[in-house]
C-alpha positions in Angstrom: 60.1 130.6 127.2 60.5 128.9 123.8 58.9 125.5 123.1 60.2 122.9 120.7 58.4 122.7 117.4 56.1 119.7 117.0 57.6 119.3 113.5 61.0 118.6 114.9 62.4 115.2 114.0 62.3 112.6 116.8 65.6 112.0 118.4 67.5 109.0 117.0 67.8 106.1 119.3 71.1 104.5 120.1 71.7 100.9 118.8 74.0 98.6 120.7 76.5 97.3 118.2 77.5 93.6 118.2 81.1 94.4 119.0 82.8 96.2 121.9 85.2 99.1 121.9 88.9 98.1 122.1 88.6 98.7 125.8 85.8 96.2 126.0 83.0 98.8 126.6 79.7 98.8 124.8 79.7 100.5 121.3 76.6 102.4 120.1 75.4 103.7 116.8 73.1 106.7 116.6 71.4 107.2 113.3 68.1 108.4 111.9 67.5 105.4 109.7 68.2 101.7 110.1 69.3 101.1 106.5 72.7 102.8 106.9 75.9 101.1 105.9 76.9 100.6 109.5 73.5 99.3 110.5 73.6 96.7 107.7 77.2 95.8 108.8 75.9 95.3 112.3 73.0 93.2 111.1 75.4 91.0 109.1 77.7 90.7 112.1 74.9 89.7 114.4 73.8 87.0 111.9 77.4 85.7 111.7 77.7 85.6 115.5 74.5 83.6 115.9 75.5 81.2 113.2 78.9 80.7 114.8 77.2 80.1 118.2 75.2 77.3 116.6 78.3 75.7 115.1 80.3 76.0 118.4 77.4 74.5 120.3 77.2 71.5 118.0 81.0 70.9 118.4 80.9 71.4 122.2 78.1 68.8 122.5 80.3 66.3 120.7 83.3 67.1 122.9 81.3 67.0 126.1 79.4 63.9 125.0 82.7 61.9 124.8 84.0 61.0 128.3 87.4 60.5 126.7 87.8 64.0 125.4 91.0 65.6 126.5 90.9 68.3 129.1 92.3 70.9 126.6 89.5 70.2 124.2 86.9 70.5 126.9 88.4 73.7 128.1 88.6 75.1 124.6 85.0 74.2 124.0 84.0 76.0 127.2 86.0 79.1 126.3 84.4 79.3 122.8 80.9 78.7 124.4 81.5 81.6 126.8 82.5 83.8 123.8 79.5 82.8 121.8 77.1 83.3 124.8 78.6 86.8 125.3 77.9 87.6 121.6 74.4 86.1 121.7 73.5 88.1 124.9 74.7 91.3 123.3 72.6 90.6 120.2 69.5 89.9 122.4 70.1 93.1 124.3 70.5 95.1 121.2 67.4 93.7 119.5 65.4 94.1 122.7 66.4 97.8 122.9 65.1 98.2 119.4 61.7 96.6 119.9 58.7 98.8 119.5 56.3 98.6 122.3 52.7 99.0 121.0 51.0 102.1 122.3 49.0 101.3 125.5 50.8 98.0 126.1 52.7 99.6 129.0 49.3 100.4 130.7 48.3 96.7 130.7 51.7 95.3 131.7 51.4 93.2 134.9 47.6 93.1 134.9 45.6 89.9 134.7 42.1 89.8 133.6 
């Protein structure tokens, strides 16, 4: 039986990208280094999505704070907030998947002492 060489490169991990496929399914990038063109594009897109979310939240607070806001404006604000929340949750999931857990941290998880 043949064993894998210890010098073999570690398998690349999949990165959840900040945009879905045309069918709405998650889109992943598998690469050996995080400085690739597509990785940088994804980083820029995540930053744009989070900035947009901040802007939409500020506008939605204005609309929701005015009891005379028309129904269509309130509905539009809600739709945009849902879009931005979807984007922010995808960014959070992607970044969480890429976090490095310090060695030994898993052994102490859930223990109090």
